[in-house]
N, C-alpha and C positions, 0 to 999 in steps of 0.2 A: 504494500499499499504506500502511495506517495504521501509525503508530508505536505502541510499547507504551504511551506516555503517552495517546494518543488512545483506546486500548482499555481503560484503567483504569475508566472509569464502568461499562462492561458487565461487567467482571470483578467489581467490588464489588457491583453489583446482583445478579448471579447468586449470589455467595457469601452475601450477607446475606438474599437471598430464600429460599435453602435453610435457613438458620438460623431464619428466621421460620417457615417451614413445619414445621420439626422441633421447635418449642417444645411443651412439654407444657402444653396450655391449661388442663387441670384444675389444675395446679400454679399457673399464673398467676392463675386465678380464685380459688383458695384464698388466695394471698398478698395479693390485692387486698381480700379481705373479712376477713382476720384483723385483730383488734385489736392495736394496737402499744402495748406497755408499756415505758416507760423507767424502769429502776431506777437511782437515783443514791445510791450509798453508797461510802464510802472503804474499807470492809472487803470484801475480795475474796471471802471465804468466804460472806458474805451475798449479794452479787450473784450468785455462782455458784449458791447454793441457790435463790434466787428465780427465776433463769433456768430451772433444771430444773423447778421446781414449775409455773410459769406456761406454759412451753412445752408441758407435758403437758396443760394446760387449753385449748390452742389459741391462745394469744397468741404474737405475734411479740415477743420480748423483746430489748431493747437495754439495754446497761449502760454506766454512766459512773462513774468513781471520783472525779471532782471537777467543779467548776462549769464549767471550760473545756471539758472533754469533753462535758458535758451540753449546753452552749450550742451546740456544733457539731452535735450530733445533733438538737437541737430545730430548728435552722435548716435542717438537711438534709432532714428528712422529716416526714411527718404522724404525730404522736404522739397517742394517745387519752388515755392515763393516765400520770401520773408518780408513782412511789413514791419519796418524797424523805426522805432522812435529814437530821436537823437538824445534828448535830455532824460537821463536816467541816473539813479543813485549808484554809487560805487564805480561801476564800469559804464561809461556812456556809450551811446550808439556809434560814435565814430570809431572807437576802439573795437567794439563788437563787429562792426562792418569789416575791419581789417582782418579779424579772425575768420569771418565767414569767407572772405575772398581768398585767404591763405589755405584753408582746409576744405572748403565746400564750393569749389569753383563753378559747379553747374547750377547752383541755386540762384535764382533771380532775386534781387533785393530792391525793394521799394522803400526809400527813406520817407518817413512820415513825421511831420513836425508843424508847429505853429509858426515857425520861421518862414519868411518868404522863400520861394524856390531858389532864387539866386544865392541866397545865404546858405541854403541847404547844400547846393552844389559846391560852394566854397569849403564847407566843413567836411562833406563826404563826397569825395571825387569818385567818379566812375560807377555810381550806382546805376541800376538798370532803369529806374524811374524815380521821380520825386513827387511828393504829394503834400500840399498845404492843407492842414486839417480844416481850415476855414472854407475850403472849396466844396465841402459836402460829400455825401456818400455816393452820389451818382458819378462824380468825377473819379472817385476812388474805384468804384466798380468798373468803370471804363479802363482804367489803368491796369487793374488786376486781370480783367478779361483779356486784354490785348497781350499781356505777358504770358497768360496761360495758353493762348492760342499759338504762341511762338514755339512751345515745347514740343 
């Protein structure tokens, strides 16, 4: 007679095989094709608003309130576009932009700030796009959509 330890492989094979068969494959396919947007901003009301807006547009939206959180998310998964605030505590957006460009070259970066776009360009050179927060959500949706289509 086999011991319970010897039967473990069969038990787990049966258990996980059933879970595999029960997967909603349409959901898996949708999640694998959705664009991932990482919103990095220290103001929670802004990340929450962007998460609502872009989720409705079909993006998988991840949020980070600082550079450490952002770096963990960037290392964890495939991100297509980053929406990056300039003014943040500890490590600001200009330094984080340099890190993204150094280690994650294929990620599109949109600099987002209350600063006028000319000033954003001076502070963060070579971003893929710039967004003045006073321009409203329609302008931001247009920027993100056009970058998403480029991929």
